[in-house]
TIFITOR-27836 format. One record per residue (C-alpha): residue in three letters; x, y, z. Coordinates in Angstrom, 2 decimals, m for minus. Layout:
TIFITOR-27836
residuo = ALA&xx = X&yy = Y&zz = Z
...
***
This chain:
TIFITOR-27836
residuo = UNK&xx = 169.15&yy = m24.36&zz = 25.26
residuo = UNK&xx = 169.30&yy = m23.17&zz = 21.66
residuo = UNK&xx = 165.86&yy = m24.58&zz = 20.91
residuo = UNK&xx = 164.53&yy = m22.95&zz = 24.03
residuo = UNK&xx = 165.94&yy = m19.58&zz = 22.99
residuo = UNK&xx = 164.53&yy = m19.97&zz = 19.50
residuo = UNK&xx = 161.11&yy = m20.81&zz = 20.92
residuo = UNK&xx = 161.22&yy = m17.74&zz = 23.19
residuo = UNK&xx = 162.20&yy = m15.51&zz = 20.24
residuo = UNK&xx = 159.40&yy = m16.89&zz = 18.07
residuo = UNK&xx = 156.90&yy = m16.45&zz = 20.90
residuo = UNK&xx = 158.06&yy = m12.86&zz = 21.43
residuo = UNK&xx = 157.74&yy = m12.01&zz = 17.73
residuo = UNK&xx = 154.28&yy = m13.57&zz = 17.57
residuo = UNK&xx = 153.14&yy = m11.61&zz = 20.62
residuo = UNK&xx = 154.53&yy = m8.38&zz = 19.16
residuo = UNK&xx = 152.65&yy = m8.94&zz = 15.90
residuo = UNK&xx = 149.42&yy = m9.42&zz = 17.83
residuo = UNK&xx = 150.00&yy = m6.20&zz = 19.71
residuo = UNK&xx = 150.62&yy = m4.05&zz = 16.59
residuo = UNK&xx = 146.91&yy = m3.32&zz = 15.91
residuo = UNK&xx = 146.36&yy = m2.52&zz = 19.58
residuo = UNK&xx = 149.34&yy = m0.15&zz = 19.60
residuo = UNK&xx = 148.01&yy = 1.53&zz = 16.46
residuo = UNK&xx = 144.53&yy = 1.87&zz = 17.97
residuo = UNK&xx = 145.94&yy = 3.24&zz = 21.21
residuo = UNK&xx = 147.87&yy = 5.93&zz = 19.35
residuo = UNK&xx = 144.70&yy = 6.90&zz = 17.43
residuo = UNK&xx = 142.57&yy = 6.77&zz = 20.57
residuo = UNK&xx = 144.64&yy = 9.50&zz = 22.19
residuo = UNK&xx = 143.86&yy = 11.87&zz = 19.33
residuo = UNK&xx = 140.10&yy = 11.37&zz = 18.95
residuo = UNK&xx = 138.35&yy = 14.26&zz = 20.64
residuo = UNK&xx = 134.70&yy = 13.30&zz = 20.35
residuo = UNK&xx = 132.03&yy = 11.27&zz = 22.14
residuo = UNK&xx = 132.38&yy = 8.25&zz = 19.85
residuo = UNK&xx = 134.20&yy = 7.19&zz = 16.71
residuo = UNK&xx = 134.83&yy = 4.21&zz = 14.48
residuo = UNK&xx = 137.23&yy = 3.50&zz = 11.61
residuo = UNK&xx = 136.97&yy = 0.64&zz = 9.14
residuo = UNK&xx = 138.31&yy = m0.69&zz = 5.87
residuo = UNK&xx = 135.32&yy = m0.74&zz = 3.54
residuo = UNK&xx = 136.82&yy = m3.31&zz = 1.17
residuo = UNK&xx = 137.31&yy = m6.00&zz = 3.82
residuo = UNK&xx = 134.88&yy = m4.72&zz = 6.46
residuo = UNK&xx = 137.64&yy = m4.90&zz = 9.09
residuo = UNK&xx = 137.26&yy = m2.48&zz = 11.97
residuo = UNK&xx = 140.57&yy = m0.67&zz = 12.42
residuo = UNK&xx = 139.62&yy = 1.41&zz = 15.43
residuo = UNK&xx = 136.61&yy = 2.15&zz = 17.61
residuo = UNK&xx = 135.92&yy = 4.39&zz = 20.56
residuo = UNK&xx = 132.56&yy = 4.17&zz = 22.37
residuo = UNK&xx = 131.15&yy = 2.97&zz = 19.05
residuo = UNK&xx = 127.85&yy = 1.89&zz = 20.68
residuo = UNK&xx = 127.23&yy = 5.15&zz = 22.50
residuo = UNK&xx = 123.67&yy = 6.36&zz = 21.85
residuo = UNK&xx = 123.59&yy = 9.80&zz = 20.28
residuo = UNK&xx = 121.30&yy = 11.93&zz = 18.13
residuo = UNK&xx = 122.15&yy = 11.40&zz = 14.43
residuo = UNK&xx = 121.33&yy = 14.95&zz = 13.26
residuo = UNK&xx = 121.63&yy = 15.42&zz = 9.50
residuo = UNK&xx = 123.53&yy = 12.16&zz = 9.03
residuo = UNK&xx = 119.97&yy = 10.79&zz = 9.01
residuo = UNK&xx = 119.81&yy = 12.01&zz = 5.41
residuo = UNK&xx = 122.05&yy = 9.12&zz = 4.35
residuo = UNK&xx = 119.19&yy = 6.75&zz = 5.16
residuo = UNK&xx = 116.69&yy = 9.06&zz = 3.45
residuo = UNK&xx = 118.86&yy = 9.15&zz = 0.32
residuo = UNK&xx = 119.22&yy = 5.36&zz = 0.49
residuo = UNK&xx = 115.42&yy = 5.00&zz = 0.23
residuo = UNK&xx = 115.23&yy = 7.64&zz = m2.53
residuo = UNK&xx = 117.85&yy = 5.91&zz = m4.69
residuo = UNK&xx = 116.26&yy = 2.55&zz = m3.98
residuo = UNK&xx = 112.86&yy = 3.86&zz = m5.14
residuo = UNK&xx = 114.50&yy = 5.18&zz = m8.31
residuo = UNK&xx = 116.25&yy = 1.86&zz = m8.92
residuo = UNK&xx = 112.99&yy = m0.01&zz = m8.47
residuo = UNK&xx = 111.23&yy = 2.31&zz = m10.91
residuo = UNK&xx = 108.75&yy = 3.83&zz = m8.46
residuo = UNK&xx = 110.09&yy = 7.33&zz = m9.06
residuo = UNK&xx = 112.58&yy = 8.92&zz = m11.44
residuo = UNK&xx = 115.09&yy = 11.75&zz = m11.37
residuo = UNK&xx = 112.89&yy = 13.74&zz = m13.74
residuo = UNK&xx = 109.78&yy = 13.58&zz = m11.52
residuo = UNK&xx = 108.28&yy = 17.00&zz = m10.77
residuo = UNK&xx = 107.78&yy = 17.02&zz = m7.02
residuo = UNK&xx = 105.19&yy = 19.43&zz = m5.68
residuo = UNK&xx = 106.39&yy = 21.22&zz = m2.55
residuo = UNK&xx = 103.83&yy = 21.17&zz = 0.26
residuo = UNK&xx = 103.41&yy = 23.79&zz = 2.94
residuo = UNK&xx = 104.87&yy = 21.36&zz = 5.47
residuo = UNK&xx = 108.01&yy = 20.91&zz = 3.38
residuo = UNK&xx = 108.40&yy = 24.64&zz = 2.75
residuo = UNK&xx = 108.11&yy = 25.41&zz = 6.47
residuo = UNK&xx = 110.83&yy = 22.97&zz = 7.58
residuo = UNK&xx = 113.36&yy = 24.69&zz = 9.83
residuo = UNK&xx = 117.12&yy = 24.42&zz = 10.14
residuo = UNK&xx = 119.28&yy = 24.15&zz = 7.04
residuo = UNK&xx = 117.15&yy = 24.71&zz = 3.97
residuo = UNK&xx = 117.37&yy = 24.38&zz = 0.23
residuo = UNK&xx = 114.95&yy = 27.28&zz = m0.18
residuo = UNK&xx = 111.79&yy = 25.57&zz = m1.45
residuo = UNK&xx = 108.50&yy = 27.46&zz = m1.67
residuo = UNK&xx = 105.06&yy = 26.02&zz = m1.16
residuo = UNK&xx = 103.31&yy = 25.16&zz = m4.41
residuo = UNK&xx = 106.51&yy = 25.04&zz = m6.48
residuo = UNK&xx = 107.45&yy = 22.02&zz = m8.55
residuo = UNK&xx = 111.03&yy = 20.78&zz = m8.30
residuo = UNK&xx = 112.76&yy = 17.89&zz = m10.07
residuo = UNK&xx = 113.68&yy = 14.92&zz = m7.91
residuo = UNK&xx = 117.26&yy = 15.23&zz = m9.12
residuo = UNK&xx = 117.43&yy = 18.73&zz = m7.66
residuo = UNK&xx = 116.00&yy = 17.54&zz = m4.36
residuo = UNK&xx = 118.71&yy = 14.87&zz = m4.13
residuo = UNK&xx = 121.41&yy = 17.49&zz = m4.56
residuo = UNK&xx = 119.63&yy = 19.66&zz = m2.02
residuo = UNK&xx = 119.72&yy = 16.82&zz = 0.51
residuo = UNK&xx = 123.29&yy = 15.63&zz = m0.17
residuo = UNK&xx = 125.08&yy = 18.96&zz = m0.58
residuo = UNK&xx = 122.92&yy = 21.64&zz = 1.04
residuo = UNK&xx = 121.53&yy = 19.30&zz = 3.74
residuo = UNK&xx = 118.11&yy = 20.76&zz = 3.03
residuo = UNK&xx = 115.50&yy = 19.72&zz = 5.57
residuo = UNK&xx = 112.76&yy = 21.00&zz = 3.28
residuo = UNK&xx = 114.02&yy = 18.79&zz = 0.43
residuo = UNK&xx = 113.82&yy = 15.70&zz = 2.68
residuo = UNK&xx = 110.18&yy = 16.35&zz = 3.57
residuo = UNK&xx = 109.25&yy = 16.97&zz = m0.08
residuo = UNK&xx = 110.96&yy = 13.75&zz = m1.22
residuo = UNK&xx = 109.43&yy = 11.72&zz = 1.62
residuo = UNK&xx = 105.91&yy = 12.92&zz = 0.78
residuo = UNK&xx = 106.43&yy = 12.24&zz = m2.92
residuo = UNK&xx = 107.67&yy = 8.67&zz = m2.36
residuo = UNK&xx = 105.40&yy = 7.50&zz = 0.47
residuo = UNK&xx = 102.53&yy = 9.97&zz = 0.47
residuo = UNK&xx = 103.32&yy = 11.24&zz = 3.97
residuo = UNK&xx = 106.31&yy = 11.82&zz = 6.24
residuo = UNK&xx = 105.06&yy = 9.31&zz = 8.82
residuo = UNK&xx = 104.90&yy = 6.46&zz = 6.29
residuo = UNK&xx = 108.35&yy = 7.31&zz = 5.01
residuo = UNK&xx = 109.79&yy = 7.28&zz = 8.54
residuo = UNK&xx = 108.28&yy = 3.80&zz = 8.98
residuo = UNK&xx = 110.20&yy = 2.67&zz = 5.89
residuo = UNK&xx = 113.35&yy = 4.23&zz = 7.31
residuo = UNK&xx = 113.16&yy = 2.17&zz = 10.52
residuo = UNK&xx = 112.35&yy = m0.99&zz = 8.58
residuo = UNK&xx = 115.39&yy = m0.45&zz = 6.33
residuo = UNK&xx = 117.58&yy = 0.26&zz = 9.35
residuo = UNK&xx = 116.64&yy = m3.09&zz = 10.91
residuo = UNK&xx = 117.20&yy = m4.80&zz = 7.57
residuo = UNK&xx = 120.73&yy = m3.38&zz = 7.33
residuo = UNK&xx = 121.59&yy = m4.45&zz = 10.89
residuo = UNK&xx = 121.35&yy = m1.07&zz = 12.63
residuo = UNK&xx = 120.13&yy = m2.64&zz = 15.86
residuo = UNK&xx = 120.51&yy = 0.39&zz = 18.16
residuo = UNK&xx = 119.05&yy = 3.09&zz = 15.90
residuo = UNK&xx = 115.59&yy = 4.60&zz = 15.75
residuo = UNK&xx = 114.44&yy = 7.47&zz = 13.53
residuo = UNK&xx = 111.59&yy = 9.93&zz = 13.93
residuo = UNK&xx = 112.19&yy = 12.40&zz = 11.07
residuo = UNK&xx = 113.52&yy = 12.09&zz = 7.51
residuo = UNK&xx = 115.94&yy = 14.99&zz = 7.94
residuo = UNK&xx = 117.40&yy = 14.53&zz = 11.43
residuo = UNK&xx = 115.76&yy = 17.52&zz = 13.10
residuo = UNK&xx = 115.59&yy = 17.03&zz = 16.90
residuo = UNK&xx = 112.90&yy = 14.58&zz = 17.98
residuo = UNK&xx = 112.45&yy = 12.62&zz = 21.19
residuo = UNK&xx = 113.58&yy = 9.03&zz = 20.82
residuo = UNK&xx = 115.67&yy = 9.60&zz = 17.68
residuo = UNK&xx = 119.06&yy = 7.98&zz = 18.37
residuo = UNK&xx = 121.84&yy = 6.07&zz = 16.64
residuo = UNK&xx = 125.45&yy = 4.99&zz = 17.21
residuo = UNK&xx = 128.74&yy = 5.42&zz = 15.40
residuo = UNK&xx = 128.72&yy = 1.71&zz = 14.60
residuo = UNK&xx = 125.23&yy = 1.87&zz = 13.06
residuo = UNK&xx = 126.18&yy = 4.92&zz = 10.96
residuo = UNK&xx = 129.23&yy = 3.00&zz = 9.72
residuo = UNK&xx = 126.97&yy = 0.09&zz = 8.75
residuo = UNK&xx = 124.58&yy = 2.45&zz = 6.96
residuo = UNK&xx = 127.35&yy = 4.34&zz = 5.15
residuo = UNK&xx = 129.02&yy = 1.14&zz = 3.98
residuo = UNK&xx = 125.77&yy = m0.32&zz = 2.64
residuo = UNK&xx = 124.85&yy = 2.97&zz = 0.98
residuo = UNK&xx = 128.17&yy = 3.36&zz = m0.85
residuo = UNK&xx = 128.33&yy = m0.29&zz = m1.90
residuo = UNK&xx = 124.83&yy = m0.24&zz = m3.36
residuo = UNK&xx = 124.85&yy = 3.28&zz = m4.83
residuo = UNK&xx = 128.49&yy = 4.13&zz = m5.59
residuo = UNK&xx = 127.48&yy = 6.75&zz = m8.16
residuo = UNK&xx = 125.93&yy = 8.82&zz = m5.38
residuo = UNK&xx = 129.45&yy = 9.94&zz = m4.38
residuo = UNK&xx = 129.58&yy = 12.15&zz = m7.46
residuo = UNK&xx = 126.88&yy = 14.23&zz = m5.76
residuo = UNK&xx = 128.28&yy = 13.99&zz = m2.23
residuo = UNK&xx = 131.65&yy = 15.20&zz = m3.49
residuo = UNK&xx = 130.18&yy = 18.48&zz = m4.80
residuo = UNK&xx = 131.64&yy = 21.32&zz = m2.76
residuo = UNK&xx = 128.83&yy = 23.74&zz = m3.59
residuo = UNK&xx = 125.38&yy = 23.81&zz = m5.13
residuo = UNK&xx = 123.18&yy = 26.69&zz = m6.30
residuo = UNK&xx = 119.40&yy = 26.62&zz = m6.27
residuo = UNK&xx = 117.54&yy = 29.68&zz = m7.43
residuo = UNK&xx = 119.41&yy = 32.79&zz = m6.40
residuo = UNK&xx = 121.22&yy = 31.20&zz = m3.48
residuo = UNK&xx = 124.53&yy = 29.33&zz = m3.53
residuo = UNK&xx = 125.24&yy = 26.78&zz = m0.79
residuo = UNK&xx = 128.53&yy = 25.25&zz = 0.33
residuo = UNK&xx = 128.97&yy = 21.66&zz = 1.41
residuo = UNK&xx = 129.53&yy = 21.42&zz = 5.18
residuo = UNK&xx = 132.04&yy = 18.59&zz = 4.62
residuo = UNK&xx = 135.21&yy = 20.68&zz = 4.74
residuo = UNK&xx = 137.40&yy = 17.66&zz = 4.02
residuo = UNK&xx = 136.39&yy = 17.83&zz = 0.37
residuo = UNK&xx = 139.28&yy = 19.25&zz = m1.61
residuo = UNK&xx = 141.51&yy = 19.35&zz = 1.48
residuo = UNK&xx = 142.12&yy = 15.74&zz = 2.47
residuo = UNK&xx = 143.36&yy = 13.68&zz = m0.53
residuo = UNK&xx = 140.85&yy = 11.08&zz = m1.72
residuo = UNK&xx = 137.84&yy = 12.31&zz = 0.27
residuo = UNK&xx = 134.67&yy = 12.16&zz = m1.84
residuo = UNK&xx = 131.87&yy = 12.08&zz = 0.76
residuo = UNK&xx = 129.80&yy = 11.59&zz = 2.78
residuo = UNK&xx = 127.64&yy = 13.62&zz = 5.21
residuo = UNK&xx = 127.81&yy = 15.90&zz = 8.21
residuo = UNK&xx = 125.29&yy = 16.79&zz = 10.89
residuo = UNK&xx = 124.73&yy = 18.96&zz = 13.93
residuo = UNK&xx = 122.16&yy = 19.35&zz = 16.70
residuo = UNK&xx = 122.74&yy = 20.83&zz = 20.12
residuo = UNK&xx = 121.98&yy = 17.56&zz = 21.92
residuo = UNK&xx = 124.75&yy = 15.65&zz = 20.13
residuo = UNK&xx = 127.29&yy = 18.13&zz = 18.80
residuo = UNK&xx = 129.00&yy = 17.89&zz = 15.43
residuo = UNK&xx = 128.91&yy = 14.57&zz = 13.56
residuo = UNK&xx = 130.49&yy = 13.37&zz = 10.34
residuo = UNK&xx = 130.68&yy = 10.22&zz = 8.25
residuo = UNK&xx = 133.67&yy = 10.69&zz = 5.94
residuo = UNK&xx = 135.08&yy = 8.36&zz = 3.32
residuo = UNK&xx = 138.20&yy = 8.51&zz = 1.17
residuo = UNK&xx = 139.73&yy = 6.28&zz = m1.50
residuo = UNK&xx = 143.40&yy = 5.94&zz = m2.41
residuo = UNK&xx = 144.52&yy = 3.40&zz = m4.93
residuo = UNK&xx = 142.15&yy = 0.47&zz = m4.37
residuo = UNK&xx = 141.58&yy = 1.11&zz = m0.66
residuo = UNK&xx = 138.51&yy = 2.89&zz = 0.68
residuo = UNK&xx = 138.42&yy = 3.94&zz = 4.33
residuo = UNK&xx = 135.41&yy = 5.14&zz = 6.32
residuo = UNK&xx = 135.66&yy = 7.25&zz = 9.46
residuo = UNK&xx = 132.69&yy = 8.17&zz = 11.65
residuo = UNK&xx = 133.07&yy = 10.84&zz = 14.34
residuo = UNK&xx = 130.10&yy = 11.65&zz = 16.56
residuo = UNK&xx = 129.72&yy = 14.41&zz = 19.13
residuo = UNK&xx = 132.64&yy = 16.75&zz = 18.43
residuo = UNK&xx = 132.63&yy = 20.16&zz = 20.11
residuo = UNK&xx = 132.87&yy = 22.19&zz = 16.92
residuo = UNK&xx = 133.09&yy = 21.70&zz = 13.14
residuo = UNK&xx = 136.89&yy = 22.10&zz = 13.08
residuo = UNK&xx = 137.42&yy = 19.28&zz = 15.56
residuo = UNK&xx = 134.92&yy = 17.18&zz = 13.63
residuo = UNK&xx = 136.91&yy = 17.49&zz = 10.41
residuo = UNK&xx = 140.39&yy = 17.31&zz = 11.93
residuo = UNK&xx = 139.59&yy = 14.17&zz = 13.91
residuo = UNK&xx = 138.01&yy = 12.52&zz = 10.88
residuo = UNK&xx = 141.09&yy = 13.34&zz = 8.84
residuo = UNK&xx = 143.40&yy = 11.90&zz = 11.49
residuo = UNK&xx = 141.36&yy = 8.70&zz = 11.53
residuo = UNK&xx = 141.44&yy = 8.41&zz = 7.74
residuo = UNK&xx = 145.21&yy = 8.84&zz = 7.66
residuo = UNK&xx = 145.59&yy = 6.26&zz = 10.41
residuo = UNK&xx = 143.37&yy = 3.89&zz = 8.42
residuo = UNK&xx = 145.45&yy = 4.24&zz = 5.26
residuo = UNK&xx = 148.60&yy = 3.76&zz = 7.30
residuo = UNK&xx = 147.17&yy = 0.60&zz = 8.87
residuo = UNK&xx = 146.13&yy = m0.90&zz = 5.52
residuo = UNK&xx = 149.38&yy = m0.03&zz = 3.78
residuo = UNK&xx = 147.79&yy = 2.47&zz = 1.38
residuo = UNK&xx = 149.41&yy = 5.86&zz = 0.71
residuo = UNK&xx = 149.04&yy = 8.08&zz = 3.74
residuo = UNK&xx = 150.34&yy = 11.36&zz = 5.12
residuo = UNK&xx = 151.61&yy = 11.80&zz = 8.62
residuo = UNK&xx = 150.36&yy = 14.83&zz = 10.50
residuo = UNK&xx = 153.48&yy = 16.93&zz = 9.92
residuo = UNK&xx = 153.38&yy = 16.26&zz = 6.19
residuo = UNK&xx = 149.68&yy = 17.07&zz = 6.06
residuo = UNK&xx = 150.13&yy = 20.33&zz = 7.93
residuo = UNK&xx = 153.06&yy = 21.47&zz = 5.80
residuo = UNK&xx = 151.37&yy = 20.54&zz = 2.53
residuo = UNK&xx = 148.13&yy = 22.19&zz = 3.56
residuo = UNK&xx = 149.89&yy = 25.32&zz = 4.76
residuo = UNK&xx = 151.75&yy = 25.57&zz = 1.44
residuo = UNK&xx = 148.41&yy = 25.52&zz = m0.36
residuo = UNK&xx = 146.99&yy = 28.28&zz = 1.84
residuo = UNK&xx = 144.48&yy = 26.08&zz = 3.61
residuo = UNK&xx = 143.52&yy = 25.69&zz = 7.23
residuo = UNK&xx = 144.74&yy = 22.71&zz = 9.24
residuo = UNK&xx = 142.93&yy = 22.10&zz = 12.50
residuo = UNK&xx = 144.98&yy = 21.43&zz = 15.60
residuo = UNK&xx = 144.01&yy = 20.75&zz = 19.19
residuo = UNK&xx = 143.87&yy = 23.88&zz = 21.31
residuo = UNK&xx = 141.90&yy = 25.69&zz = 23.94
residuo = UNK&xx = 138.80&yy = 25.57&zz = 21.77
residuo = UNK&xx = 139.77&yy = 22.20&zz = 20.32
residuo = UNK&xx = 141.03&yy = 23.50&zz = 17.00
residuo = UNK&xx = 143.00&yy = 26.47&zz = 15.73
residuo = UNK&xx = 143.35&yy = 27.39&zz = 12.08
residuo = UNK&xx = 146.82&yy = 27.67&zz = 10.63
residuo = UNK&xx = 146.66&yy = 29.95&zz = 7.62
residuo = UNK&xx = 149.44&yy = 30.65&zz = 5.15
residuo = UNK&xx = 149.90&yy = 32.15&zz = 1.71
residuo = UNK&xx = 150.28&yy = 30.02&zz = m1.38
residuo = UNK&xx = 153.82&yy = 29.86&zz = m2.65
residuo = UNK&xx = 152.64&yy = 30.40&zz = m6.21
residuo = UNK&xx = 150.98&yy = 33.68&zz = m5.26
residuo = UNK&xx = 154.07&yy = 35.18&zz = m3.64
residuo = UNK&xx = 155.29&yy = 36.79&zz = m6.83
residuo = UNK&xx = 151.82&yy = 38.05&zz = m7.61
residuo = UNK&xx = 151.48&yy = 39.61&zz = m4.18
residuo = UNK&xx = 154.87&yy = 41.31&zz = m4.61
residuo = UNK&xx = 153.72&yy = 42.75&zz = m7.92
residuo = UNK&xx = 150.49&yy = 43.90&zz = m6.28
residuo = UNK&xx = 152.48&yy = 45.55&zz = m3.52
residuo = UNK&xx = 154.67&yy = 47.24&zz = m6.11
residuo = UNK&xx = 151.62&yy = 48.46&zz = m7.98
residuo = UNK&xx = 150.22&yy = 49.73&zz = m4.70
residuo = UNK&xx = 153.37&yy = 51.78&zz = m4.16
residuo = UNK&xx = 153.07&yy = 53.10&zz = m7.67
residuo = UNK&xx = 149.48&yy = 54.06&zz = m7.01
residuo = UNK&xx = 150.56&yy = 55.74&zz = m3.79
residuo = UNK&xx = 153.22&yy = 57.75&zz = m5.64
residuo = UNK&xx = 150.70&yy = 58.67&zz = m8.29
residuo = UNK&xx = 148.25&yy = 59.81&zz = m5.63
residuo = UNK&xx = 150.98&yy = 61.98&zz = m4.08
residuo = UNK&xx = 151.69&yy = 63.57&zz = m7.47
residuo = UNK&xx = 148.01&yy = 64.28&zz = m7.99
residuo = UNK&xx = 147.84&yy = 65.81&zz = m4.52
residuo = UNK&xx = 150.78&yy = 68.09&zz = m5.38
residuo = UNK&xx = 149.10&yy = 69.07&zz = m8.63
residuo = UNK&xx = 145.90&yy = 69.89&zz = m6.78
residuo = UNK&xx = 147.86&yy = 71.95&zz = m4.29
residuo = UNK&xx = 149.52&yy = 73.91&zz = m7.09
residuo = UNK&xx = 146.14&yy = 74.52&zz = m8.72
residuo = UNK&xx = 144.78&yy = 75.89&zz = m5.44
residuo = UNK&xx = 147.79&yy = 78.16&zz = m5.00
residuo = UNK&xx = 147.52&yy = 79.44&zz = m8.57
residuo = UNK&xx = 143.83&yy = 80.07&zz = m8.08
residuo = UNK&xx = 144.61&yy = 81.92&zz = m4.87
residuo = UNK&xx = 147.11&yy = 84.17&zz = m6.64
residuo = UNK&xx = 144.77&yy = 84.98&zz = m9.51
residuo = UNK&xx = 141.57&yy = 85.36&zz = m7.53
residuo = UNK&xx = 140.19&yy = 88.78&zz = m6.65
residuo = UNK&xx = 138.49&yy = 89.03&zz = m3.33
residuo = UNK&xx = 135.18&yy = 90.81&zz = m3.21
residuo = UNK&xx = 134.99&yy = 94.49&zz = m2.21
residuo = UNK&xx = 138.09&yy = 95.23&zz = m4.25
residuo = UNK&xx = 140.62&yy = 93.60&zz = m1.93
residuo = UNK&xx = 143.34&yy = 92.10&zz = m4.05
residuo = UNK&xx = 145.94&yy = 89.70&zz = m2.60
residuo = UNK&xx = 149.61&yy = 90.18&zz = m3.20
residuo = UNK&xx = 150.98&yy = 88.58&zz = m6.35
residuo = UNK&xx = 154.50&yy = 88.07&zz = m4.98
residuo = UNK&xx = 155.15&yy = 84.35&zz = m5.19
residuo = UNK&xx = 158.03&yy = 84.50&zz = m2.75
residuo = UNK&xx = 155.80&yy = 85.88&zz = m0.01
residuo = UNK&xx = 158.68&yy = 88.03&zz = 1.33
residuo = UNK&xx = 156.76&yy = 91.31&zz = 0.89
residuo = UNK&xx = 153.91&yy = 92.23&zz = 3.12
residuo = UNK&xx = 150.36&yy = 91.86&zz = 1.83
residuo = UNK&xx = 148.79&yy = 94.92&zz = 0.28
residuo = UNK&xx = 146.37&yy = 96.89&zz = 2.42
residuo = UNK&xx = 143.30&yy = 98.66&zz = 1.12
residuo = UNK&xx = 142.65&yy = 101.96&zz = 2.89
residuo = UNK&xx = 139.16&yy = 103.40&zz = 3.30
residuo = UNK&xx = 138.72&yy = 106.60&zz = 5.35
residuo = UNK&xx = 140.74&yy = 106.35&zz = 8.56
residuo = UNK&xx = 140.84&yy = 102.54&zz = 8.73
residuo = UNK&xx = 142.35&yy = 99.80&zz = 6.56
residuo = UNK&xx = 141.52&yy = 96.14&zz = 6.01
residuo = UNK&xx = 144.31&yy = 93.70&zz = 5.49
residuo = UNK&xx = 144.03&yy = 90.59&zz = 3.32
residuo = UNK&xx = 146.33&yy = 87.60&zz = 3.37
residuo = UNK&xx = 148.59&yy = 87.24&zz = 0.39
residuo = UNK&xx = 148.21&yy = 84.28&zz = m1.97
residuo = UNK&xx = 151.80&yy = 83.24&zz = m1.29
residuo = UNK&xx = 151.21&yy = 83.12&zz = 2.46
residuo = UNK&xx = 148.08&yy = 81.08&zz = 1.89
residuo = UNK&xx = 150.02&yy = 78.72&zz = m0.38
residuo = UNK&xx = 152.58&yy = 78.15&zz = 2.39
residuo = UNK&xx = 149.95&yy = 76.98&zz = 4.83
residuo = UNK&xx = 147.98&yy = 75.09&zz = 2.15
residuo = UNK&xx = 144.70&yy = 76.10&zz = 3.75
residuo = UNK&xx = 143.28&yy = 78.44&zz = 1.13
residuo = UNK&xx = 139.95&yy = 76.62&zz = 0.83
residuo = UNK&xx = 136.66&yy = 77.81&zz = m0.54
residuo = UNK&xx = 135.09&yy = 77.42&zz = 2.88
residuo = UNK&xx = 137.43&yy = 80.00&zz = 4.45
residuo = UNK&xx = 137.05&yy = 82.47&zz = 1.64
residuo = UNK&xx = 133.29&yy = 82.04&zz = 1.81
residuo = UNK&xx = 133.40&yy = 82.65&zz = 5.55
residuo = UNK&xx = 135.53&yy = 85.74&zz = 5.00
residuo = UNK&xx = 133.05&yy = 87.07&zz = 2.46
residuo = UNK&xx = 130.15&yy = 86.41&zz = 4.82
residuo = UNK&xx = 131.81&yy = 88.42&zz = 7.55
residuo = UNK&xx = 132.72&yy = 91.23&zz = 5.13
residuo = UNK&xx = 129.25&yy = 92.88&zz = 4.78
residuo = UNK&xx = 128.86&yy = 93.04&zz = 8.56
residuo = UNK&xx = 132.14&yy = 94.89&zz = 8.92
residuo = UNK&xx = 131.37&yy = 97.10&zz = 5.93
residuo = UNK&xx = 127.96&yy = 97.96&zz = 7.32
residuo = UNK&xx = 129.53&yy = 99.21&zz = 10.50
residuo = UNK&xx = 132.19&yy = 101.19&zz = 8.67
residuo = UNK&xx = 130.94&yy = 104.33&zz = 6.92
residuo = UNK&xx = 133.07&yy = 106.68&zz = 4.87
residuo = UNK&xx = 132.90&yy = 110.44&zz = 5.11
residuo = UNK&xx = 130.11&yy = 110.61&zz = 2.52
residuo = UNK&xx = 127.86&yy = 108.28&zz = 4.50
residuo = UNK&xx = 128.14&yy = 105.43&zz = 1.96
residuo = UNK&xx = 128.86&yy = 102.00&zz = 3.19
residuo = UNK&xx = 132.48&yy = 100.88&zz = 2.97
residuo = UNK&xx = 131.64&yy = 97.84&zz = 0.83
residuo = UNK&xx = 129.59&yy = 99.91&zz = m1.64
residuo = UNK&xx = 132.43&yy = 102.42&zz = m1.98
residuo = UNK&xx = 135.01&yy = 99.73&zz = m2.59
residuo = UNK&xx = 132.73&yy = 98.11&zz = m5.21
residuo = UNK&xx = 132.55&yy = 101.40&zz = m7.12
residuo = UNK&xx = 136.32&yy = 101.80&zz = m6.94
residuo = UNK&xx = 136.86&yy = 98.25&zz = m8.24
residuo = UNK&xx = 134.56&yy = 98.88&zz = m11.23
residuo = UNK&xx = 136.22&yy = 102.21&zz = m11.98
***
């Protein structure tokens, strides 16, 4: 009986150990919100998770990984060099979609074109490089398909060097994982370019579409892509300690889902291999503390959670304090301006000899100027100061109306009222 119980316990433990990877994959599978995905350990080649990995889908700009593979291979073989001056053709300059900004007839170094392809995802740079290496785009595309078959990408076919929509151009998440693994293993130094978060060519600065750079620890590549027929794709890789994980997500609904799902897969991969990892709560809290956006599932698939950096709290308080100081200073200046206006109102002499009252208290009535049988009353400066509306516009309007009234009013000598008052003021 004891032996039987021991055998049952051993069998149960063995079965549980076999189920651990499946349980881990099932928990990841519930979180992947895309058409297809695959996760693998690049050191051992072990597939940690896959979801519809053989689903045919348009590669979009992830195609540029294969283009860059052929470019670096040509450089390694000595056919071209980073210092080559590549002449930009009219076909390259007219390429649509994301562009590096090349102009027909210009000469650009091959090293700059590589950065344009890897960081900017420049479609024009891909055409220029393809024509420089193979003489024409069509010959270069033939080399692309030959290299894909050589690497074992059995379900992929390419029609363009940049991934722009073309009939018959398809790939799978599994094939992109094969391509990315071969590319990084053969040209590891290329990650120094893929990890650049921005690149400037000419007068224009471009940002890398891989938003995991600088946000997910250890991420140093690789490439994103988008076309309407497939959605948002990404091949992302990260290294922690001596473990490098690759996650491929194809056909996400928007760029936030693309990055959040890739990040979740990478964390699951590091957790599975025993490398340092962050659970989702830790990632969200750490990212929020740094003032970054963490994508979560929502009505649109992802919602940004923004917060203020803890280090900037004191600075913001000081800025707020300075803002209050500025506000107080502006109030003081406003009071000074108001006093100046009031003083000017007291000292000013209205045309036609009408002088406002100089009583600051404003308790006395304004002085009236009598001419013939009628009198014209003028507001006192103190009364105007109380209302704060003694503007130049009103005084100008008053002066414009004055000649009309004076023209109508004649004194007993037949001289206009305004002319008489002017003489009196001068006398």
